[in-house]
C-alpha positions as CSV (number, residue, x, y, z in Angstrom):
1,M,-4.4,20.2,-13.5
2,K,-2.6,22.5,-11.1
3,G,-2.3,22.7,-7.4
4,K,-2.5,20.2,-4.6
5,T,-5.0,17.3,-5.0
6,S,-6.6,15.2,-2.3
7,M,-4.0,12.5,-2.8
8,Q,-1.2,12.3,-0.3
9,F,2.4,11.5,-1.2
10,A,4.5,9.1,0.9
11,V,8.0,7.7,0.8
12,N,9.4,4.5,2.4
13,Y,10.9,5.5,5.7
14,S,14.7,5.4,5.9
15,L,17.4,7.3,7.7
16,P,18.5,9.1,4.5
17,V,14.9,10.1,3.8
18,A,14.5,11.3,7.4
19,E,17.6,13.4,7.1
20,L,16.5,14.9,3.8
21,F,13.1,15.8,5.3
22,R,14.6,17.4,8.4
23,A,16.9,19.4,6.2
24,G,13.9,20.7,4.2
25,Q,15.2,19.3,0.9
26,I,12.1,17.2,0.3
27,Q,8.3,17.4,0.9
28,L,6.1,14.5,1.7
29,D,2.8,13.9,3.5
30,R,3.7,10.7,5.2
31,F,6.3,8.1,5.7
32,K,5.4,4.5,4.8
33,C,6.6,2.0,7.4
34,P,6.8,-1.8,7.8
35,T,5.2,-3.4,10.8
36,W,8.2,-2.9,13.0
37,P,7.3,-0.9,16.1
38,N,10.7,0.7,16.5
39,V,10.6,2.0,13.0
40,I,7.0,3.3,13.3
41,A,7.9,5.1,16.5
42,E,11.1,6.6,14.9
43,A,9.1,7.8,11.8
44,Q,6.2,9.2,13.8
45,A,8.5,11.2,16.0
46,I,9.4,13.2,12.8
47,H,6.2,13.2,10.7
48,P,2.9,11.4,10.2
49,A,3.4,7.8,9.0
50,Y,1.3,4.8,7.8
51,V,1.8,1.1,7.9
52,H,2.1,-1.3,5.0
53,F,1.3,-4.8,6.1
54,P,3.2,-8.0,4.9
55,L,-0.1,-9.9,4.5
56,Q,-0.7,-12.6,1.8
57,V,-3.8,-14.4,0.6
58,G,-4.0,-17.4,-1.6
59,T,-3.9,-20.5,0.6
60,G,-7.6,-20.7,0.8
61,I,-7.7,-21.2,4.6
62,G,-10.1,-18.4,5.0
63,D,-7.5,-16.1,6.5
64,A,-4.4,-14.0,5.6
65,I,-0.9,-15.1,6.2
66,D,1.8,-12.9,7.7
67,G,4.6,-13.0,5.1
68,E,7.2,-12.3,7.7
69,T,6.2,-15.0,10.2
70,G,4.5,-17.5,7.9
71,Q,1.7,-17.7,10.5
72,P,-1.9,-16.5,10.3
73,A,-2.3,-12.7,10.7
74,D,-2.3,-11.2,14.2
75,W,-5.3,-9.1,13.7
76,A,-5.1,-7.4,17.1
77,K,-1.6,-6.2,16.4
78,I,-2.7,-5.0,12.9
79,E,-5.7,-3.1,14.3
80,A,-3.5,-1.5,16.9
81,M,-1.0,-0.3,14.3
82,M,-3.8,1.1,12.1
83,A,-5.2,3.0,15.1
84,Q,-1.8,4.3,16.2
85,T,-0.9,5.6,12.7
86,G,-4.3,6.5,11.2
87,T,-3.7,3.9,8.4
88,P,-7.1,3.8,6.6
89,F,-6.8,0.5,4.7
90,V,-5.6,-3.0,5.4
91,N,-3.6,-4.2,2.4
92,V,-2.9,-7.7,1.3
93,H,-0.7,-9.2,-1.4
94,L,-2.0,-11.6,-3.9
95,A,0.4,-14.5,-3.4
96,S,-0.7,-17.9,-4.6
97,R,2.7,-19.5,-3.7
98,N,4.1,-22.4,-5.6
99,A,5.2,-23.9,-2.3
100,D,1.5,-24.2,-1.3
101,Y,0.5,-25.9,-4.5
102,P,3.5,-28.1,-5.5
103,D,1.4,-30.1,-7.9
104,I,0.5,-27.1,-10.0
105,P,3.0,-26.0,-12.7
106,I,4.4,-22.5,-11.9
107,D,3.3,-21.2,-15.4
108,T,0.0,-22.9,-15.5
109,T,-2.6,-21.7,-17.9
110,D,-5.2,-24.4,-17.1
111,P,-8.5,-22.7,-16.5
112,A,-9.3,-25.2,-13.8
113,H,-6.2,-24.3,-11.9
114,L,-6.7,-20.6,-12.3
115,D,-10.3,-20.9,-11.2
116,M,-9.4,-22.9,-8.1
117,L,-6.5,-20.6,-7.1
118,T,-8.7,-17.5,-7.6
119,D,-11.5,-19.1,-5.5
120,H,-9.0,-19.6,-2.7
121,I,-7.9,-15.9,-2.9
122,I,-11.5,-14.8,-2.8
123,R,-12.2,-17.0,0.3
124,D,-9.3,-15.4,2.1
125,V,-10.2,-11.8,1.1
126,R,-13.8,-12.3,2.2
127,A,-12.6,-13.3,5.6
128,M,-10.7,-10.0,5.9
129,I,-13.8,-8.1,4.6
130,G,-15.8,-9.7,7.3
131,R,-13.5,-8.2,9.9
132,F,-12.7,-4.8,8.5
133,G,-15.6,-4.0,6.0
134,V,-15.3,-4.0,2.3
135,E,-14.4,-0.3,2.1
136,R,-11.2,-0.8,4.2
137,V,-9.6,-3.8,2.3
138,M,-7.5,-3.6,-0.8
139,V,-5.5,-6.3,-2.7
140,E,-2.2,-5.6,-4.3
141,N,-1.3,-6.9,-7.8
142,D,1.9,-8.8,-7.7
143,H,4.3,-10.5,-10.2
144,D,5.9,-13.9,-10.5
145,Y,8.5,-13.0,-7.8
146,G,11.3,-15.1,-9.2
147,G,9.1,-18.1,-9.8
148,E,7.5,-18.2,-6.4
149,H,4.0,-17.0,-7.3
150,L,1.5,-18.8,-9.5
151,P,-0.3,-16.8,-12.3
152,S,-3.4,-16.0,-10.1
153,A,-1.2,-13.4,-8.3
154,Y,-0.7,-11.3,-11.4
155,L,-3.0,-12.3,-14.3
156,P,-5.4,-9.4,-14.9
157,E,-8.4,-11.7,-15.3
158,C,-7.7,-13.2,-11.9
159,I,-7.2,-9.8,-10.2
160,C,-10.3,-8.4,-11.8
161,R,-12.4,-11.4,-10.6
162,V,-11.1,-11.0,-7.0
163,V,-12.0,-7.3,-6.9
164,E,-15.3,-7.7,-8.7
165,E,-16.5,-10.7,-6.6
166,T,-15.4,-9.3,-3.2
167,G,-16.0,-5.6,-3.8
168,C,-12.6,-4.6,-2.3
169,G,-10.2,-2.0,-3.6
170,L,-7.0,-2.3,-5.6
171,L,-3.5,-1.3,-4.3
172,F,-2.0,-0.7,-7.7
173,D,1.7,-1.3,-7.8
174,V,3.0,0.2,-11.0
175,S,6.4,-1.6,-10.8
176,H,4.8,-5.0,-10.2
177,A,2.6,-4.4,-13.3
178,R,5.7,-3.6,-15.3
179,M,7.5,-6.7,-14.3
180,A,4.4,-8.9,-14.7
181,A,3.8,-7.5,-18.2
182,H,7.5,-8.2,-19.0
183,Y,7.2,-11.8,-17.7
184,L,4.0,-12.4,-19.7
185,G,5.4,-10.8,-22.9
186,L,2.7,-8.1,-22.9
187,D,2.7,-4.4,-23.6
188,V,2.7,-2.8,-20.1
189,R,0.0,-0.2,-20.9
190,E,-2.3,-2.9,-22.2
191,Y,-1.6,-5.0,-19.2
192,I,-2.4,-2.1,-16.8
193,S,-5.5,-1.2,-18.7
194,A,-6.8,-4.8,-18.1
195,L,-6.5,-4.4,-14.4
196,P,-9.5,-3.1,-12.2
197,I,-8.1,0.4,-12.3
198,Q,-11.4,2.1,-11.5
199,R,-11.0,0.6,-8.0
200,I,-7.6,2.0,-7.2
201,R,-7.2,3.0,-3.6
202,E,-3.4,3.3,-3.3
203,V,-0.5,3.5,-5.8
204,H,3.1,2.3,-5.3
205,I,6.0,3.2,-7.6
206,T,9.7,2.4,-7.7
207,G,12.4,2.1,-10.3
208,V,12.7,-1.2,-12.1
209,Q,16.2,-2.3,-13.2
210,R,18.0,-5.6,-13.7
211,L,19.8,-7.0,-10.7
212,E,23.3,-6.9,-11.9
213,G,26.6,-5.1,-11.6
214,R,26.8,-2.5,-8.9
215,W,23.5,-3.6,-7.3
216,I,24.6,-7.2,-6.9
217,E,27.9,-6.0,-5.4
218,A,26.2,-3.6,-3.0
219,I,23.8,-6.3,-1.6
220,R,26.6,-8.9,-1.5
221,Q,28.7,-6.5,0.6
222,A,25.7,-5.9,2.9
223,G,25.6,-9.7,3.6
224,V,22.3,-10.4,1.8
225,D,21.7,-14.1,1.4
226,A,23.5,-15.6,-1.5
227,A,20.5,-17.7,-2.5
228,F,18.5,-14.5,-2.9
229,I,21.2,-13.0,-5.2
230,Q,21.3,-16.2,-7.3
231,R,17.5,-16.3,-7.6
232,F,17.1,-12.7,-8.8
233,A,20.4,-12.1,-10.6
234,G,19.8,-10.8,-14.1
235,R,16.1,-10.4,-13.5
236,L,14.1,-7.2,-13.4
237,V,13.6,-6.1,-9.7
238,D,12.0,-3.1,-8.2
239,H,12.8,-0.8,-5.2
240,L,15.6,0.9,-7.1
241,P,16.0,4.4,-8.5
242,M,13.6,5.6,-11.2
243,T,14.8,5.3,-14.8
244,D,13.6,7.1,-17.9
245,E,11.2,4.2,-18.7
246,D,9.8,4.4,-15.2
247,W,9.2,8.2,-15.4
248,E,7.4,7.8,-18.8
249,L,5.1,5.1,-17.4
250,L,4.3,6.9,-14.2
251,S,3.6,10.2,-16.1
252,W,0.9,8.2,-18.1
253,V,-0.5,6.6,-14.9
254,M,-0.8,10.0,-13.2
255,S,-2.4,11.6,-16.2
256,Q,-5.1,8.9,-16.1
257,I,-5.6,9.5,-12.4
258,H,-5.6,13.2,-12.5
259,G,-7.9,13.2,-15.5
260,G,-10.5,11.0,-13.7
261,A,-10.3,8.1,-16.0
262,W,-9.1,5.8,-13.1
263,G,-9.9,5.6,-9.4
264,Q,-8.1,8.1,-7.2
265,P,-5.8,6.8,-4.6
266,W,-5.6,8.2,-1.1
267,V,-1.8,8.0,-1.3
268,V,0.9,7.5,-3.9
269,T,4.0,6.0,-2.4
270,F,7.6,5.9,-3.6
271,E,9.0,2.6,-2.4
272,Y,12.7,3.3,-3.0
273,G,14.8,3.0,0.1
274,G,13.8,1.6,3.4
275,V,15.1,-0.3,6.4
276,G,16.9,-3.6,6.7
277,P,20.2,-4.7,5.0
278,L,18.8,-5.2,1.5
279,Y,17.0,-1.8,1.1
280,E,19.8,0.1,2.9
281,A,22.4,-1.4,0.5
282,V,20.7,0.0,-2.6
283,T,19.7,3.3,-1.2
284,R,21.5,6.3,-2.7
285,P,20.7,9.6,-0.9
286,D,21.5,11.6,-4.0
287,A,18.9,9.7,-6.0
288,L,16.3,10.3,-3.3
289,A,17.2,14.0,-3.2
290,E,16.7,14.3,-6.9
291,Q,13.7,12.1,-7.5
292,I,11.4,12.8,-4.5
293,P,10.8,16.5,-5.4
294,R,10.0,15.5,-9.0
295,L,7.6,12.8,-7.8
296,Y,5.9,15.2,-5.3
297,K,5.2,17.6,-8.2
298,L,3.9,14.9,-10.4
299,V,1.5,13.5,-7.8
300,N,0.3,17.0,-7.1
301,G,-0.5,17.7,-10.7
302,S,2.4,20.1,-11.5
């Protein structure tokens, strides 16, 4: 397939990305921003942007939780940001947190546990659908997140049940899928094929590498919390430059999308780089300059 598709291509907003864009070294359709008003304003002053919300479902309270504040979502704030940026979907992370269910083993396979946890996710997602409509809500597949998330956040059968019973879309995070498959001891393509990929509405991609060596030193020097480093040291993490393995997997993913076998996303987003000490510490402008043009071509079918 040649030429530009109806899919857009976005990149996490960061100062290095903004500088590369201004210099004409990269092409992109939008910046992806966190829910930080100053960052949104900074990005929009340069180019169109959209917002990715830190929302989580899984408590079963009939509402989403703001992952940054730990409080129920401020829907008025979210709706205002969607209107300001033209963000078409409200996204939410599947995050059945071990902290909310201390009596359930972190690696449970008990069908009763999984049914109950998935029921709670569905209850929370349905509340969002009641506010925004089913066509504007999408759930994001996650991974075990260093032992924080219970399996209902990343098991394909749980994700499929959420999407099928609520009718919402899927925000397909390729890197999360790779890490979840690794954690479960599954082939990543088989794992992905078991997800509700016909319902894809958005795609995220980053490089996946082990948190070790230069990456640990970089975030340590940036003052990142030592407990975070201890928790993830030696584990696969995302939001790093693409590796050969990442390129191979993404090429397969995009071939399925371009060929019409899977749902077509409104945007494919490269989540390398960003704002805040952690993301800024691992951002290499040379990697962005090399990898963004390659991704832009891949998304556009070249």
